[in-house]
C-alpha positions as CSV (number, residue, x, y, z in Angstrom):
1,M,-0.5,-72.0,23.6
2,Q,-2.1,-69.6,21.0
3,I,-4.8,-70.0,18.4
4,T,-5.6,-67.6,15.6
5,I,-9.2,-67.5,14.5
6,P,-9.8,-65.8,11.2
7,I,-13.1,-64.3,12.0
8,H,-13.5,-63.0,8.5
9,S,-14.5,-65.0,5.5
10,I,-15.0,-64.9,1.8
11,V,-17.9,-67.0,0.6
12,D,-18.6,-67.7,-3.1
13,V,-22.2,-68.0,-3.7
14,I,-23.2,-69.8,-6.9
15,T,-26.1,-67.9,-8.5
16,N,-27.0,-67.0,-12.0
17,S,-24.6,-64.1,-11.8
18,S,-22.1,-65.6,-9.2
19,S,-21.8,-63.5,-6.1
20,V,-19.2,-63.2,-3.4
21,I,-20.1,-62.4,0.2
22,Y,-17.5,-60.7,2.4
23,T,-17.8,-60.7,6.1
24,E,-15.5,-59.4,8.8
25,A,-15.4,-59.2,12.5
26,T,-17.3,-56.5,14.4
27,D,-16.5,-55.1,17.8
28,N,-18.5,-57.7,19.6
29,A,-16.4,-60.7,18.3
30,I,-14.3,-60.9,21.5
31,Q,-17.4,-60.9,23.7
32,I,-19.1,-63.5,21.6
33,A,-16.0,-65.8,21.7
34,K,-15.7,-65.3,25.5
35,S,-19.4,-66.2,25.9
36,I,-19.0,-69.4,23.9
37,V,-15.9,-70.5,25.8
38,D,-17.7,-69.7,29.1
39,E,-20.7,-71.8,28.2
40,I,-18.4,-74.7,27.2
41,L,-16.5,-74.5,30.4
42,A,-19.6,-74.4,32.4
43,L,-21.0,-77.5,30.5
44,G,-17.7,-79.3,31.3
45,G,-18.2,-78.6,35.1
46,S,-15.4,-76.0,35.3
47,D,-15.6,-73.0,37.7
48,K,-13.2,-71.1,35.5
49,T,-14.2,-68.4,33.0
50,A,-12.7,-67.5,29.6
51,D,-11.1,-64.5,31.3
52,D,-9.4,-66.7,33.9
53,L,-7.7,-68.8,31.3
54,Y,-7.3,-66.8,28.1
55,D,-6.3,-63.4,26.7
56,F,-8.4,-62.3,23.8
57,K,-7.3,-59.6,21.3
58,Y,-7.7,-58.4,17.7
59,Q,-4.8,-58.8,15.4
60,V,-4.4,-57.6,11.8
61,L,-2.9,-60.4,9.7
62,P,-2.6,-61.3,6.1
63,D,-4.9,-64.1,4.9
64,D,-2.2,-66.6,5.8
65,V,1.0,-65.5,7.6
66,L,3.1,-68.3,6.3
67,D,2.0,-67.9,2.6
68,W,2.6,-64.1,3.1
69,A,6.2,-64.8,4.3
70,L,6.9,-67.2,1.4
71,D,5.4,-65.1,-1.3
72,D,4.9,-61.4,-0.4
73,A,7.2,-60.4,2.4
74,E,10.3,-59.8,0.2
75,S,8.4,-57.4,-2.1
76,G,10.1,-54.3,-0.7
77,L,7.8,-53.8,2.3
78,E,9.4,-51.1,4.4
79,G,9.8,-51.6,8.2
80,I,9.4,-55.4,8.1
81,P,11.3,-57.1,11.0
82,D,14.5,-59.0,10.2
83,P,14.4,-58.5,6.3
84,D,17.6,-60.5,6.0
85,G,15.7,-63.5,7.4
86,I,13.4,-63.6,4.4
87,T,16.3,-63.7,1.9
88,A,17.8,-66.5,3.8
89,F,14.9,-68.9,2.9
90,E,13.6,-67.5,-0.4
91,N,15.6,-69.7,-2.7
92,L,15.7,-72.9,-0.5
93,K,14.6,-76.2,-2.2
94,P,12.7,-78.4,-2.0
95,Y,9.6,-76.4,-1.1
96,E,9.0,-78.2,2.2
97,V,12.5,-77.1,3.4
98,R,11.7,-73.5,2.3
99,R,8.3,-73.7,4.1
100,K,9.9,-74.9,7.3
101,A,12.5,-72.1,7.2
102,A,9.8,-69.6,6.7
103,Q,7.8,-70.9,9.7
104,V,10.9,-70.6,11.9
105,W,11.3,-67.1,10.7
106,V,7.7,-66.2,11.4
107,D,7.8,-67.8,14.8
108,K,11.1,-66.0,15.7
109,N,9.7,-62.6,14.7
110,R,6.0,-63.1,15.7
111,K,5.9,-60.3,18.2
112,E,7.5,-57.7,15.8
113,L,5.5,-59.0,12.8
114,Y,2.2,-58.7,14.7
115,E,3.1,-55.1,15.6
116,W,4.0,-54.5,11.9
117,F,0.8,-56.0,10.6
118,N,-1.3,-53.8,13.0
119,E,0.6,-50.7,11.7
120,Q,-0.5,-51.7,8.2
121,G,-4.1,-51.8,9.2
122,V,-7.0,-53.6,7.5
123,S,-6.9,-53.5,3.7
124,D,-9.5,-53.3,1.1
125,W,-10.9,-56.6,0.0
126,D,-9.5,-56.0,-3.5
127,D,-5.9,-55.4,-2.1
128,Y,-3.3,-58.1,-2.2
129,P,-2.1,-59.3,0.2
130,R,-5.3,-58.7,2.0
131,Y,-4.9,-57.7,5.7
132,T,-8.0,-58.5,7.9
133,Q,-8.9,-58.6,11.6
134,N,-8.4,-61.9,13.4
135,L,-9.2,-63.0,16.9
136,I,-6.2,-64.2,18.8
137,I,-6.8,-66.4,21.9
138,T,-3.8,-67.1,24.0
139,T,-3.6,-69.1,27.2
140,K,-2.5,-66.9,30.1
141,D,1.0,-67.3,31.4
142,G,1.2,-70.0,34.0
143,V,-2.2,-71.5,33.3
144,E,-2.0,-75.2,32.8
145,F,-5.5,-76.3,31.7
146,P,-5.7,-79.4,29.5
147,F,-9.2,-78.6,28.5
148,S,-7.8,-75.5,26.7
149,D,-6.5,-77.6,23.8
150,K,-10.0,-79.1,23.3
151,V,-11.9,-75.8,23.7
152,L,-9.5,-73.9,21.3
153,S,-9.3,-76.8,18.7
154,M,-13.0,-76.4,18.0
155,F,-12.2,-73.1,16.3
156,S,-9.7,-74.6,13.9
157,Q,-11.1,-74.7,10.4
158,S,-10.1,-74.9,6.8
159,A,-11.9,-74.8,3.6
160,S,-11.0,-75.3,0.0
161,Y,-12.5,-75.2,-3.4
162,D,-11.5,-77.5,-6.2
163,G,-13.3,-76.4,-9.2
């Protein structure tokens, strides 16, 4: 099991002049996440620690990997893994079928894509697509721990603006 936590955010602040606040992860994000998970495990009565159960790492990713695959991956980016896979789904209809095919492509090429994204590095906030640091938490191989789903699910979040 793996969860990706976008530890960056863009917050629009409504003021007289409208402002945008940009925040991104710092070097201590992994330690803070481990500390939170350790405290939750302790409260639940577990003798395990975050390091016993999970691997934590930074990963450069576009704002949304699936949207990137659907909209930006075919735009002539050199070195992308399995470029033929992109053209296989770019004209599929309806959109749900195209989206599912893109997800299969992303899942199939995840390791190579993650390496490729890390090579791209973090981009300027004004660049598109924007590449930012994310925290990846993965259960360690062979670890069967049902509480993991609950612990990691608390980090899932989404936000939208309809204005």
